[in-house]
C-alpha positions as CSV (number, residue, x, y, z in Angstrom):
1,M,0.3,-11.9,0.8
2,E,2.1,-13.7,-2.1
3,R,0.1,-11.6,-4.9
4,S,0.6,-7.7,-2.5
5,H,4.5,-9.4,-2.8
6,R,4.7,-9.8,-6.0
7,N,3.3,-6.3,-6.9
8,D,5.7,-4.8,-4.6
9,N,8.7,-6.5,-6.4
10,E,7.2,-5.8,-10.1
11,R,5.7,-2.2,-9.1
12,F,8.5,-1.3,-6.7
13,Y,11.9,-3.1,-6.4
14,S,11.8,-3.8,-10.2
15,Y,11.7,-0.7,-11.9
16,L,13.3,1.6,-9.3
17,K,16.8,2.1,-8.3
18,F,17.6,3.7,-4.9
19,Y,20.6,5.5,-4.2
20,S,20.3,5.2,-0.8
21,L,18.7,4.3,2.4
22,E,17.3,7.9,2.6
23,D,16.0,7.6,-1.1
24,L,14.9,4.1,-0.5
25,R,12.7,5.3,2.6
26,E,11.4,8.3,0.3
27,Q,10.7,6.5,-2.6
28,G,8.5,4.0,-0.7
29,K,7.2,7.0,1.1
30,R,5.4,7.8,-2.0
31,Y,4.4,4.2,-3.4
32,L,2.9,3.3,-0.3
33,K,0.6,6.5,-0.7
34,R,0.2,5.5,-4.3
35,S,-0.8,1.7,-4.0
36,N,-3.2,2.4,-1.2
37,N,-5.1,4.7,-3.5
38,I,-5.6,2.1,-6.1
39,P,-9.2,0.2,-5.7
40,M,-8.9,-3.7,-5.6
41,A,-11.3,-6.4,-6.8
42,V,-10.6,-8.4,-3.3
43,L,-11.7,-5.2,-1.7
44,G,-15.2,-5.0,-2.7
45,Y,-13.5,-2.3,-5.4
46,L,-12.6,-0.3,-2.6
47,T,-9.0,1.3,-2.1
48,P,-6.8,0.0,0.8
49,K,-7.4,3.2,2.3
50,E,-10.9,3.2,2.2
51,K,-11.2,-0.1,3.1
52,R,-9.5,0.5,6.7
53,E,-11.9,3.6,7.3
54,K,-14.7,1.5,7.1
55,L,-13.3,-1.5,9.3
56,E,-12.1,1.2,11.8
57,I,-16.3,3.1,11.7
58,F,-17.6,-0.6,12.3
59,G,-14.7,-0.9,15.4
60,M,-12.9,-4.5,13.0
61,I,-9.5,-3.0,14.3
62,N,-9.1,0.3,16.5
63,Y,-5.7,1.8,16.3
64,A,-4.2,4.2,13.5
65,I,-2.1,4.3,11.2
């Protein structure tokens, strides 16, 4: 979790400028869409999106995004 927060800070909060709350929300949506499609070693080189789909298939989580 701490690494995730650090990555978010390095890739998002420290890098971009926000001009309003709505702008922050819009840029946040784009960032999450991008970051959820980056393969991660800790997830067996799956993207977070792929890992979630796999867990849903095996019934390990039972709620949708």
